[in-house]
N, C-alpha and C positions, 0 to 999 in steps of 0.2 A: 504494500499499500504505500502511496506517496505521502510525503510530508504535507502537513496542513499549514499553508502559508497565508498570512493576511497582514500586510504592511501598508501603511499610507502616509502621505505627506502632501501638504497643501502647496508645496513649492513646485516650480517648473523645472523639469529636467529635460536635457538634450542629449541626443547621441553624441558622444564626445569622441570615442575611438572604437574601432573595430580591428582586431589583429587576426587575419586570416590563418596565419601560421599556427597559432595555438587556439583559434576559435574563440576568442575572448572579446566581450562586448562591455563598454563602459558608458553608462548614462551618468551625466553630472548636473548637479544644481550648484551654480557658482557661489563662491564665498562672497558674502556682502558685509557692510560695515557692522551689522549686528548679528550675522548668522555665519556659522562655519560652513564650508562647502560639504555637500553630501555627494557620495558616489555609490552607484549601483552596479555592481561588477558580476557579470555572468561568465562562468567558465565552461569550456568544452561545448559551446553552442552548436546544436545540430540543425536547429530550425528556428527561423524568425520571421515574423510578420509585423512590421513596425512602421511608425511615422518618426519624423525627426524630433518633434518636441511633444512633451507630455506635461499638461498642466493638471495639477491636482492628481498626481499619480497614485494609484493603489495597485499593489501586486498581490495576487491571490493565486492559490492553487486553481488550476483550470478545471472547469466544469466537463462533463462527459461529452457535450457537444464540441467543445474546443479540443479536447483530447482526441476525439475522433478525427478533426480536421488535420491535426498534426500527424496522426498515425496513418491516415489515407493519402498524405501528401506525396508519398514515394521517396521522400528524402532521408528517411531514418533507416533504410536497409543496412547501411554501414555503421550504425551507431553501436559501439562496443560497450559503452558504459551505461549504467542506470540513468534515467533522465528525470528531471523535474520538468513537468509541462506547466508553464505559468501564463497567466492572463495579466496583462498590463493595461488596467482601466485608466481612462483619462477623459477630459471634457468632451473629446470628439469621437469616443468609440473604445475599442479594445484591441490591443496588440497581443501577440503570442510569442513565447520563446520556450524552446525545449533545450535544456542544458543539464549539466551534471552538477553545478555548484552555483550558489548565489551568496554574494556578501554584500552588505550595506554598511556604510561607515562614513567617517568625517575625514576631510583632508584640509589642508592649509595651502594657499597659493594655487598653483597650476593643478587642475584635476589629474589624477593619476590612480591607477588601481592599487598603489601601495599606500593605502589609507588605513587608519585605525578602525578595525571592524568592531563596531560597537552596537549596532541596532539589530542586525540579523545576520546569521550565518547558517546556511542550510545546505546539505548535500543530499543528492538523490539516494533513495533507499530501494526503489523498485527496479 
């Protein structure tokens, strides 16, 4: 059974970096005068259906309909690791990601995946 994930932020996140070599995706909400930067780092990404900017981001475990969409996409035949199938809810709809690991944390300065994992750390179990 997949981990149950339900995390939300009223901040705006943007796709900051995608590294194809290790299939890592970083969404970032910039540091401001009053708030630390927040990063959402997905590792071993096997599938993604995204937009560039996520206002009022909420990340949850995907429901059965979204899991079915990912499983029937034909892109997961080579996936060797267990996957988290996640729904990224935002003001304009829902994005999807299938990955092996999710970390959310704070950074200072330039967004990077080398942040302090404070808010969520989840690894696939199925």
